[in-house]
Wavefront OBJ file of the C-alpha trace (Angstrom):
o trace
v 117.265 78.225 92.386
v 116.463 82.200 93.071
v 117.970 83.960 95.554
v 115.177 85.645 96.637
v 114.026 82.203 98.641
v 114.763 79.500 100.415
v 114.170 76.178 101.141
v 113.255 73.934 103.636
v 115.393 70.541 104.474
v 112.066 69.114 103.431
v 111.643 70.710 100.011
v 114.449 70.395 98.862
v 114.413 66.375 99.594
v 111.153 66.149 97.388
v 111.799 68.372 94.291
v 112.698 65.698 92.544
v 109.363 63.474 93.550
v 107.551 66.782 92.437
v 109.089 66.182 88.607
v 105.966 65.157 87.004
v 104.739 65.685 83.948
v 102.995 69.052 84.580
v 106.041 70.273 85.988
v 108.399 69.516 82.780
v 105.744 70.712 80.646
v 105.733 74.053 82.245
v 109.136 74.004 82.955
v 109.386 73.682 78.771
v 107.031 76.227 78.576
v 109.023 78.470 80.210
v 112.221 77.970 78.512
v 110.206 78.009 74.769
v 108.577 81.488 75.965
v 111.975 82.947 77.114
v 113.836 81.400 73.344
v 111.299 82.204 71.170
v 108.962 85.167 72.343
v 110.783 88.601 71.408
v 109.605 91.856 73.097
v 106.099 93.324 71.950
v 108.084 95.875 69.956
v 109.401 93.137 67.726
v 105.370 91.878 67.273
v 104.295 95.474 66.771
v 106.503 95.911 63.306
v 106.248 92.313 61.581
v 102.851 92.447 62.683
v 102.574 95.847 60.307
v 104.207 93.731 57.406
v 102.244 91.139 57.542
v 99.174 92.931 57.150
v 100.826 94.967 55.028
v 101.580 91.958 52.994
v 97.417 90.473 53.414
v 95.895 93.617 52.278
v 98.486 93.763 49.177
v 97.097 90.187 48.404
v 93.489 90.093 49.054
v 92.630 93.997 48.134
v 91.973 95.966 45.107
v 95.156 98.816 47.013
v 98.420 98.790 45.720
v 101.573 99.359 47.939
v 101.382 102.595 47.529
v 98.702 103.158 48.389
v 98.634 100.803 50.913
v 101.538 103.251 52.102
v 99.218 106.207 52.341
v 97.036 104.002 54.205
v 99.272 103.141 57.087
v 100.456 107.129 57.073
v 96.667 107.909 57.401
v 96.043 105.364 60.306
v 99.326 106.696 62.524
v 98.543 109.494 64.146
v 94.711 109.025 64.934
v 94.785 107.429 68.366
v 97.176 109.989 69.772
v 94.306 110.504 72.138
v 93.376 107.420 73.020
v 97.390 106.848 73.991
v 97.174 109.347 75.956
v 94.037 107.961 77.274
v 95.776 104.944 78.019
v 98.815 106.231 79.816
v 97.400 108.990 82.100
v 95.271 105.175 83.245
v 97.942 103.261 83.809
v 100.168 106.377 85.919
v 97.105 107.128 87.806
v 96.450 104.029 89.399
v 100.215 103.515 90.139
v 100.468 106.966 92.156
v 97.213 106.445 94.228
v 98.385 102.635 94.549
v 102.280 103.790 95.743
v 100.472 107.103 97.597
v 101.763 106.643 101.676
v 97.981 106.605 102.946
v 97.815 103.546 100.924
v 100.768 101.910 102.110
v 100.307 102.528 105.718
v 96.752 100.919 105.327
v 99.067 97.666 103.741
v 101.206 97.792 106.224
v 97.929 97.244 108.967
v 96.507 94.857 106.768
v 99.365 92.147 106.579
v 100.174 92.017 109.994
v 96.565 91.502 110.955
v 96.499 87.787 110.984
v 97.762 84.849 112.870
v 96.272 82.255 110.284
v 98.131 82.281 106.583
v 94.827 80.665 105.135
v 93.128 83.666 105.938
v 95.979 86.410 105.047
v 96.434 84.233 102.047
v 92.321 84.178 101.547
v 91.846 87.827 102.493
v 95.555 88.908 100.503
v 93.708 87.339 96.838
v 90.438 88.836 97.540
v 90.913 92.116 98.462
v 93.814 92.155 94.613
v 90.931 90.464 93.155
v 88.393 93.541 93.686
v 91.353 95.643 93.290
v 91.808 94.212 89.868
v 88.659 94.600 89.120
v 88.004 98.113 90.302
v 91.115 99.699 88.376
v 93.735 97.431 86.879
v 95.930 99.563 87.561
v 95.872 100.369 91.074
v 95.443 96.337 91.493
v 98.209 95.588 89.665
v 100.749 98.088 92.158
v 98.825 97.324 94.788
v 99.658 93.508 94.561
v 103.221 94.288 94.531
v 102.901 96.120 97.548
v 101.172 94.364 99.445
v 102.635 90.986 98.628
v 106.212 92.324 99.390
v 105.005 93.892 102.759
v 103.144 90.596 103.544
v 105.827 87.825 102.821
v 108.186 89.721 104.237
v 106.485 90.180 107.415
v 105.260 87.513 107.869
v 108.635 84.977 107.171
v 108.589 81.897 108.871
v 105.249 80.932 108.817
v 105.184 78.963 106.142
v 104.339 81.638 103.264
v 105.191 79.834 100.026
v 106.852 83.366 98.467
v 107.132 82.509 94.613
v 103.002 81.845 95.115
v 102.556 85.139 96.721
v 103.967 87.140 93.676
v 102.119 84.406 91.376
v 98.960 85.963 93.528
v 99.570 88.961 93.074
v 99.531 89.115 89.156
v 96.715 86.445 88.792
v 94.462 88.839 89.836
v 95.061 90.165 86.016
v 92.753 88.076 84.957
v 89.643 89.209 87.379
v 90.663 92.866 85.793
v 87.176 93.032 83.543
v 85.807 96.021 85.105
v 85.400 99.549 84.390
v 88.634 100.869 83.926
v 89.178 98.314 81.129
v 90.134 100.164 77.588
v 87.795 99.089 75.618
v 84.768 99.300 77.368
v 85.618 102.407 78.034
v 86.877 103.102 74.610
v 83.712 102.657 73.241
v 81.686 104.545 75.824
v 83.639 107.948 75.230
v 81.919 110.019 72.293
v 83.974 110.006 69.123
v 86.348 106.409 69.734
v 87.463 105.336 66.941
v 84.853 102.722 65.736
v 81.668 105.020 66.663
v 80.578 105.216 62.536
v 80.085 101.359 63.137
v 78.677 100.945 66.914
v 77.924 104.550 67.929
v 78.599 105.157 71.459
v 77.766 102.331 74.553
v 77.697 103.022 77.766
v 79.137 100.572 80.232
v 76.007 99.580 81.890
v 75.624 97.689 78.271
v 79.375 96.018 78.724
v 81.073 95.999 82.043
v 77.520 95.677 83.864
v 75.949 93.569 81.582
v 74.304 90.841 84.029
v 76.761 87.592 82.480
v 79.671 89.781 82.526
v 79.268 90.448 86.455
v 78.304 86.627 87.372
v 81.477 85.556 85.482
v 83.668 88.539 87.353
v 81.793 87.261 90.268
v 82.815 83.695 89.975
v 86.296 84.772 89.269
v 86.975 87.543 91.948
v 85.565 84.756 94.955
v 87.207 81.479 93.019
v 90.705 83.291 93.021
v 91.464 82.931 97.066
v 90.113 79.430 97.200
v 92.271 78.378 93.939
v 95.340 79.346 95.189
v 94.301 78.466 99.005
v 93.908 74.844 97.377
v 97.378 75.383 95.510
v 99.412 76.487 98.047
v 102.038 74.066 99.327
v 102.668 72.562 102.941
v 104.602 74.480 105.286
v 107.112 72.635 104.811
v 107.388 72.732 101.223
v 107.285 76.061 101.307
v 109.750 78.382 99.347
v 110.131 81.551 101.843
v 111.546 84.891 101.063
v 115.208 85.098 101.888
v 116.150 87.170 105.003
v 118.367 89.558 103.144
v 114.885 89.951 100.792
v 112.969 90.369 103.610
v 115.055 93.240 105.578
v 115.237 94.937 102.151
v 111.722 95.415 101.309
v 111.127 96.005 104.856
v 113.952 98.916 104.822
v 111.852 102.364 104.082
v 113.604 105.149 102.480
v 113.358 108.066 104.794
v 111.510 111.288 102.880
v 114.600 114.010 102.269
v 113.666 116.930 104.680
v 114.256 120.443 102.804
v 117.091 122.387 104.665
v 116.082 125.670 102.643
v 112.638 126.659 103.700
v 112.616 129.423 100.703
v 108.682 130.927 99.422
v 109.380 127.930 96.100
v 110.332 125.362 98.774
v 106.612 126.131 100.570
v 104.504 125.702 97.869
v 106.616 122.101 96.342
v 106.048 120.842 99.768
v 102.420 122.696 100.673
v 99.181 120.314 100.502
v 97.472 123.693 100.369
v 97.098 123.441 96.643
v 96.318 120.265 95.784
v 93.482 119.990 98.534
v 91.791 122.406 96.986
v 91.965 121.408 93.639
v 91.689 118.104 94.181
v 88.572 119.189 96.515
v 86.936 120.747 93.384
v 87.711 118.704 91.285
v 85.632 115.923 94.011
v 82.506 117.920 93.913
v 82.933 117.953 89.756
v 82.722 113.909 90.159
v 80.127 113.463 92.505
v 77.878 116.052 90.611
v 78.645 113.699 87.698
v 77.911 110.755 89.181
v 74.750 111.920 90.706
v 72.914 113.536 87.312
v 74.515 111.453 85.158
v 75.558 107.662 86.470
v 78.269 105.418 86.284
v 76.424 104.674 83.116
v 78.161 107.062 81.985
v 81.560 106.989 82.820
v 84.140 107.270 79.860
v 88.214 107.212 79.798
v 88.063 110.892 80.142
v 86.146 111.295 82.928
v 87.504 107.847 85.053
v 91.008 109.528 84.764
v 89.997 112.740 85.610
v 88.046 111.197 88.914
v 91.465 108.905 90.234
v 93.437 112.248 89.171
v 91.967 113.970 91.684
v 92.698 111.052 94.459
v 95.886 111.329 93.618
v 96.427 114.690 94.380
v 94.495 113.611 97.683
v 96.359 110.697 98.726
v 99.687 112.530 98.608
v 100.646 114.831 101.010
v 102.749 117.413 98.615
v 103.425 118.169 94.409
v 106.158 116.963 95.649
v 105.550 114.124 96.389
v 103.059 113.447 93.534
v 104.975 114.445 90.901
v 107.220 112.235 91.954
v 104.969 108.862 92.211
v 103.986 110.415 88.966
v 107.732 110.169 87.584
v 108.345 106.747 88.830
v 104.266 105.726 87.411
v 105.840 107.241 84.037
v 108.370 103.960 83.181
v 105.224 101.995 83.232
v 104.033 103.345 80.042
v 106.658 103.777 77.732
v 105.511 100.466 75.333
v 102.153 102.123 75.311
v 103.703 105.345 74.259
v 105.891 103.609 71.717
v 103.490 101.640 69.902
v 100.484 102.762 69.926
v 101.005 105.024 66.419
v 102.231 101.704 64.887
v 98.898 99.638 66.406
v 96.756 102.531 64.647
v 99.040 102.549 61.756
v 97.768 98.876 61.336
v 94.314 100.091 62.067
v 94.503 102.704 59.035
v 95.580 99.684 56.440
v 92.415 97.218 57.592
v 89.882 99.691 57.474
v 90.877 101.847 54.894
v 91.923 99.243 52.334
v 88.907 97.290 52.964
v 90.988 93.776 54.601
v 88.194 94.455 57.796
v 85.521 93.429 55.413
v 87.928 90.357 54.316
v 88.340 89.441 57.558
v 85.234 90.144 58.385
v 83.982 87.297 56.019
v 86.072 85.088 57.073
v 84.800 85.032 60.696
v 80.774 85.255 59.364
v 81.989 81.940 57.138
v 82.673 79.933 60.574
v 80.510 81.183 62.978
v 76.775 81.523 64.399
v 75.049 83.947 66.046
v 75.139 81.994 69.029
v 78.753 80.282 68.267
v 80.571 84.174 67.605
v 81.166 85.450 71.360
v 82.772 81.948 72.214
v 84.797 82.284 68.437
v 85.903 85.446 69.548
v 86.436 85.017 73.176
v 89.095 82.061 72.110
v 90.803 84.397 68.883
v 91.312 87.398 71.521
v 93.369 84.907 73.983
v 95.411 83.421 71.108
v 96.534 86.879 69.397
v 96.865 88.237 73.128
v 99.765 85.676 72.988
v 101.572 87.699 70.007
v 100.116 91.344 70.815
v 99.862 91.833 74.992
v 98.056 95.046 75.423
v 94.232 95.035 75.114
v 93.875 98.332 74.101
v 96.253 97.990 71.782
v 94.978 95.036 70.196
v 91.087 95.727 70.199
v 91.553 98.574 67.847
v 93.204 95.596 65.166
v 90.612 93.519 65.578
v 87.557 95.538 66.190
v 87.436 96.621 62.297
v 86.380 93.034 61.499
v 85.424 91.325 64.425
v 82.485 94.708 64.673
v 81.334 93.980 61.439
v 81.135 89.966 61.395
v 78.825 90.658 64.318
v 76.562 93.130 62.916
v 76.523 90.584 59.883
v 75.589 87.633 62.458
v 73.200 89.611 64.146
v 75.454 89.775 67.540
v 74.942 92.676 69.936
v 77.940 94.692 70.306
v 78.414 94.470 73.625
v 78.965 90.676 73.491
v 81.781 91.386 70.986
v 83.725 94.043 74.157
v 82.751 91.620 76.500
v 84.219 88.738 74.951
v 86.553 90.188 73.740
v 88.150 91.498 77.029
v 87.615 88.474 78.811
v 89.854 86.045 75.941
v 92.450 89.022 76.515
v 92.117 88.483 80.242
v 92.471 84.379 80.051
v 95.814 84.462 77.971
v 97.725 87.423 80.299
v 97.604 84.387 82.962
v 100.222 82.719 80.492
v 101.883 85.996 78.501
v 105.039 87.403 80.390
v 104.227 90.893 79.514
v 101.967 92.006 81.422
v 104.183 89.979 84.252
v 107.439 92.073 84.107
v 106.906 94.304 86.660
v 105.499 91.823 88.904
v 108.937 90.084 88.465
v 110.945 92.679 88.592
v 109.294 93.970 91.852
v 109.646 91.077 93.747
v 112.674 89.133 92.352
v 111.648 85.540 90.812
v 111.351 84.459 87.357
v 108.720 83.849 85.229
v 108.998 80.276 85.331
v 108.149 80.249 89.256
v 105.495 81.949 88.410
v 104.167 80.105 85.127
v 102.815 76.661 86.998
v 100.271 78.837 88.660
v 99.175 81.228 85.729
v 99.017 77.964 83.899
v 96.841 76.428 86.318
v 94.236 78.670 86.401
v 94.282 79.276 82.864
v 93.343 76.309 82.272
v 91.035 76.492 84.510
v 89.022 79.706 83.384
v 89.736 78.839 79.566
v 86.735 76.113 80.747
v 84.937 78.207 83.069
v 85.220 81.153 81.266
v 84.153 79.781 77.563
v 81.614 77.547 79.173
v 79.830 80.662 80.361
v 80.392 83.118 77.498
v 78.510 79.875 75.143
v 75.561 79.323 77.411
v 74.532 82.390 79.682
v 73.414 84.610 76.810
v 70.899 81.860 76.574
v 69.483 81.773 80.348
v 69.912 85.478 81.013
l 1 2 3 4 5 6 7 8 9 10 11 12 13 14 15 16 17 18 19 20 21 22 23 24 25 26 27 28 29 30 31 32 33 34 35 36 37 38 39 40 41 42 43 44 45 46 47 48 49 50 51 52 53 54 55 56 57 58 59 60 61 62 63 64 65 66 67 68 69 70 71 72 73 74 75 76 77 78 79 80 81 82 83 84 85 86 87 88 89 90 91 92 93 94 95 96 97 98 99 100 101 102 103 104 105 106 107 108 109 110 111 112 113 114 115 116 117 118 119 120 121 122 123 124 125 126 127 128 129 130 131 132 133 134 135 136 137 138 139 140 141 142 143 144 145 146 147 148 149 150 151 152 153 154 155 156 157 158 159 160 161 162 163 164 165 166 167 168 169 170 171 172 173 174 175 176 177 178 179 180 181 182 183 184 185 186 187 188 189 190 191 192 193 194 195 196 197 198 199 200 201 202 203 204 205 206 207 208 209 210 211 212 213 214 215 216 217 218 219 220 221 222 223 224 225 226 227 228 229 230 231 232 233 234 235 236 237 238 239 240 241 242 243 244 245 246 247 248 249 250 251 252 253 254 255 256 257 258 259 260 261 262 263 264 265 266 267 268 269 270 271 272 273 274 275 276 277 278 279 280 281 282 283 284 285 286 287 288 289 290 291 292 293 294 295 296 297 298 299 300 301 302 303 304 305 306 307 308 309 310 311 312 313 314 315 316 317 318 319 320 321 322 323 324 325 326 327 328 329 330 331 332 333 334 335 336 337 338 339 340 341 342 343 344 345 346 347 348 349 350 351 352 353 354 355 356 357 358 359 360 361 362 363 364 365 366 367 368 369 370 371 372 373 374 375 376 377 378 379 380 381 382 383 384 385 386 387 388 389 390 391 392 393 394 395 396 397 398 399 400 401 402 403 404 405 406 407 408 409 410 411 412 413 414 415 416 417 418 419 420 421 422 423 424 425 426 427 428 429 430 431 432 433 434 435 436 437 438 439 440 441 442 443 444 445 446 447 448 449 450 451 452 453 454 455 456 457 458 459 460 461 462 463 464 465 466 467
């Protein structure tokens, strides 16, 4: 048993009774994942070789030409990699601010009823994940740790709190998702195929809004139904609760030099932040939210981050902590760009697009794309980089079948989010922050993955016919 939780005597006595087929499957799946699924860097290198071999066998390009195709694409996505890095960092910075932390502390002490607390925790997380997945990830960690620590003794099941913090990822199909923002940004990598598509046609498509409303409202309800009874709950340990509640005092400068005054002053970030938000307000009023793209969203989040921290020192320290989360994006995106270069320059995109056309119809393509995106996400757990791999052949296939590109983007996004529920890659920050094992949160993720696979699959297939 993990040291982060403590079981009641009753739960220890009944653990054997709960060792059913489902639990055994979850345990097998967890062990299999740990044993056989390597780090994401292994996948990107292996996938490079697979695509190289496929292109060699299926296109006229020889080895040297394919090597040139790879190099041509390798540095094409540097702008996109930087945009994604800033998207992740700014989300961290906002959730990491003292203002946000004070609000979280007030929230977790508001409710006397455990059921109400669980419901509102799940609902707020789901909404924030939809608004900005980076903030949702950090908010889930900070709020969940506070919630578990300050409500110790009330029967809250600690592994489920960690699972709720992560499961909000299935609701992240909102305005911060990389694919819809990417195709809304002028100059994106497949603009010649798709043109620029505003997020009003993807994120705010009526079918997408309805499915996201279902996800956001059902997530807290499902967790309330899955919550074990109080006498069966594994609560957070006393040691861990004390660790979470112990806030390190902010270091006070001992030497108030002019440089130190500027480092800790709120004047500069206040002025720059207000100027930035004046522009943002004018942009949104004049052009509307449909013109929001990666650059404008990142700028708004950056200005909010400046305003929500007391000083530039606090802001830059938070950025330093957030940078840790983007290492994979920085180093892996060039390799994904190289894969894109092989697929698009060699003609492999046309070959794979033909495969999709052969097994799809105009009506079934979004559902097939949803399932394919979910399967691929197990091996390439990054919505932005995986879109770079898939779009060069799924978009032409959709165009041949007469499927609108917004349906391609939305079904891709939902498929990617769907299997994130059982994908350990994005769970790593949650596992480290809560000090739990993936096996402890997987039962909830697997259950939701099955439920939402059916719900989203039916919605993707039938909603275009009724809306």
